[in-house]
N, C-alpha and C positions, 0 to 999 in steps of 0.2 A: 759372237753370240752372247757370251757371258756379260760383256759390256752392256748390251741391250737389255738383258735381264736385270742387271743392277740399276740401269737407268729407270726401268719401269718400277722397280721396287722402291727407289727413292721417290719417284712421282707419287706412288701409292701411299707412302708414308706421309708425304707432305699434304696430300689430299685428306688423309685421315686426321692429321694434326689440325688442318684448317677446319674440317667439319666438327671436330671435338671442341675447338675454340668457339666456333659459331654456336654449337649446342649449349656450351657453358655460358656464353654471353646471353643467349636467349633465356636460359634458366635463371640467371641473375636478374634479368629484366622482368621476368614473370614474378620472381620473389619481390622485387622492388614495387611492382604494380600491386601485388597482393597486400603488402604491408601498408602502402599508401592508401589503397582503397578501404582497408579495414579501419585505419585511423580516421579517415575522413567520413566514411560511411557510418561509423558508430559515433561520430562527432567527438572523438577524443581530442582532435585538433580543431580549434575554432579558427578556421582559415578558409579563404576563398581560392587558395592556390590550386593549380591543376596538377594532375599526375604527370610526371616526366620520367622518361627512360633513356638510358644511354644507347640502347640498341638502335640500329638503322634498318632493321628488318621491317618490310612493309606491313606484314601481318601483325607484328608486335605494335607498331605505330598505330595501325588501324584499331587494334584492341584498346590502346590507351585513349584514343579519341572517343571511342564509344563509351568507355568507362567514365571519362570526364563529362560527357553529355548526361549520362545517367546520374552522376554525382551532382551535377548542377540542378537537375530536376528534383533529386532527393533533398538537396539543401534548401531549395525554394519551398518544397512542400513542408519540410520540417519547420522552417521559420514561420510559415503561414499558420501551421498548427500551434506553435508556441504563442504567436500573437493572438490567435483566436482563443486558445485556452486561457491566456491571461485576461483577455477581454471578458470572457464568460465568467471567470472567477470574480473579477472586479464588479461585474454587473450583479452577480449573486450576492456579493458582500453588501453592495449598496441597497439592493432590494430588501435583503434580510434586515439591514439596519433601519431602513425606512418603515418596515412593517412592525418593528418592535414597539415604537412609540404609540401608534393607535391601538395596538393590542393591549398594551399596558393600561391605556385609558379605558378601553372596553371592560377589562377585568376590574378596574377600579369602580366603575359604575355598577357592574354586576354585584360587587361586594356591598354597595349601598342598597341594592335591592333586597339583600338578605334581611334588612331591618324593616322592610315593608310587609304589611299584611296583605297577602295575595290569596287567590283561590288555589285549590289543589292543582288544577291543570296548569295555571300560570307558573306556579313554583316548579312543577315538573319540567316545563319547557325552558325556564330559566336555568335549571340545573343542567339540562342538555347543552344549552348555549354556552354556559360557563365551562363545562367539560371540554367542548370543542375549542373554545377560545384558549384554554390552558394548553391543549394539545398543539394548536397553531403557534402559540408563543414558544413552546418548547422546540418545535420544528424550526422556527426562524432563528432561535438562539443557537441551536446546533448547526444550522446551515451557515450562519454568520461565523461561528467559531471555526468550522471546518474550512471555510473559504480563507479566513485569515491565516490559519495554521498552515495550509497548503501553499501559501504564497510568501509568507514571511521567513526570514532567516532565523536560525537558532540563536536565541538570546541568552542562553545560560551556559555555564561551564560544566564539563563533566567532573563529578566528584565521587569519592567512594560512597556507595549506597548499600546499606544493609537491607537486602531484599526481604528477608524474613520479618524484620520489624515493620516494614511498609505493608507487607501482606497481612500481618496480624492486625495492624491498625485499620486497614480497609475492611477486613472481615468483621471487626467489632462495629464499625460504622454501619454495616449492612444487617446486623442482627435484628433490628426492627422489621426490615423487609423479609428476612427469613422467617420470623415469627408470624408475620401476616400471611405468608404463603404456606405456612406449615412445614417449612424446610428445616431439617436438622443437619447441618453440614458435618461431613466426615473429613477430618483434617489429618493429613500426613505431612507435617512440616518438620524438617530436620531440626534437631536441637543445635547443630553446629552453625556458627556464623557463616552466612552466605553473602559475601560482599563483592561487588563489581563496580567498576568506574563507569558511571552512566549519568544521564540527565535525571535528577531526582524527580522533577515534576512529571516527566514522561513515564517513569516507572509507576508512580502513583496513579496516573491517569489510565495507563494500560490495565493495571489490576482492577481499578474501579469499574472500567467499562466491561471487562470480562465478567466480573461478578454481577454487574447490572444485567448483562446479557443472559447469564445463567438464571437469575431471578425471573426474568421475563419468560424464558422458554422452558424452564425445568418443569417436569411432570411431578415434582414433589421431593426430589433428592438432589444432593450436591456433594461432590467429592473434590477436595482441594489438596494437591500434592506439590511440595517443593523439595527437590533433592539437593544433595551436597554440591552437585555441579551446576546449580542455578537453573535447573529445568522446572518451570512452573506448568502444571497441568490442571485444568479445571474441567470436570466431567459431570454431566447431568443427563438424565433421561429426557428424551424429546421425541415422542412418537410421531409428531406431525412433520418432522424433518424427513428429508430424503437425501441420497447421495448427490443429486443435482443441486439441492439447496445448499449443501455444505460447500460445494465448489464455488458458490456465489456469496458466501457469508461476508467476505471482506470487501465486496463491491459496494460502491456508493449507492445509497438509497434502497438497497435490497432489504426487504423484510419478508418474514415468513407469515403468511396469513394466519392469524391466531386471535381469537376473540378476547384473549386476556390482556393483550399488550397494545400500547399506543406507540410503537417503535417508529423512529424517524429513519432508520436504516443508515445512520452515520456513526454509531458508537464503535462498531468493529472496524469501520474504515479509518477512524482516528487511531485505533490500536495498530492497524497495519502501517499507517503513516509514521507513527512514533517508533515502531519496531524497525522499520527500514532506516530511519535516521540514526538509530543506534546499532545498525547491522545485527539485529537479533532475528534469529530464524523463527518464523511463525507458521503454525500448521493447524489444520482442523481435520478431524477424523470422525466418521459416523459408522458405528458397528453395533448390531443387535439393539437398535433403538437408543443407543447412548452416544451423545455428542461429547467429544474431547477436543479442547483447544489447548495447544501447548506453545510455549514460547521459551526459547533458550536465551537467557540473558548473558 
């Protein structure tokens, strides 16, 4: 009797060991599938290889086949999107480039009209045409620039940049615009050197576009803050904004309907593009009628 009990105990132990090994093998296969799916699904690996597992379990193999089918569909959709996006950007670049030449000619002829003696109504109409032509030229230039920037590789090296000096230069350049809008900037710029290794042209363009956005949308005030840890914050009152608008500020071509500005909706998109290329955190907040845009260099 004790021999039979011992026999059953040994059989039970062997079955448990077999099941434990099978479960362990399945867990290892699932981990292998998860890692491979993540790498291929997020396109960390630029490869067309399929997922493979060591397990011979039918359910695990069926799961791997299904995941490979979905990866194949995802890879095809991704490459189709990349090709389409590149084609659209190329088309936009070409269109914007082709529009600049006739617009420049139109503006040249409009300048010649300034020397002509015209009736009051004709002068008024020409002024409207000139204003719209300037706006169209600005739009095509920014469209061309954004298309080129979003497709080309970075062509400069990162170097130490004194952010405080760049900020002060940009603010001085904007003083005529501040005066025209009746804005008296309140500055909180640290006296300590704030230096980071960045792309210098990107830093200057980011600050310029942020100040330009503030001039367009400000209700008459502006506050600029630069802290010791390289956090830049630009705040202004903007009663016409809403929380929904703020969530779209960095989207391409988004503008806030405002009779004061002729925005193309690309300035903050360029800020976002440059911030991402330098791994700088960018954020916008709207509270009590005040818009704050912050960037952590």
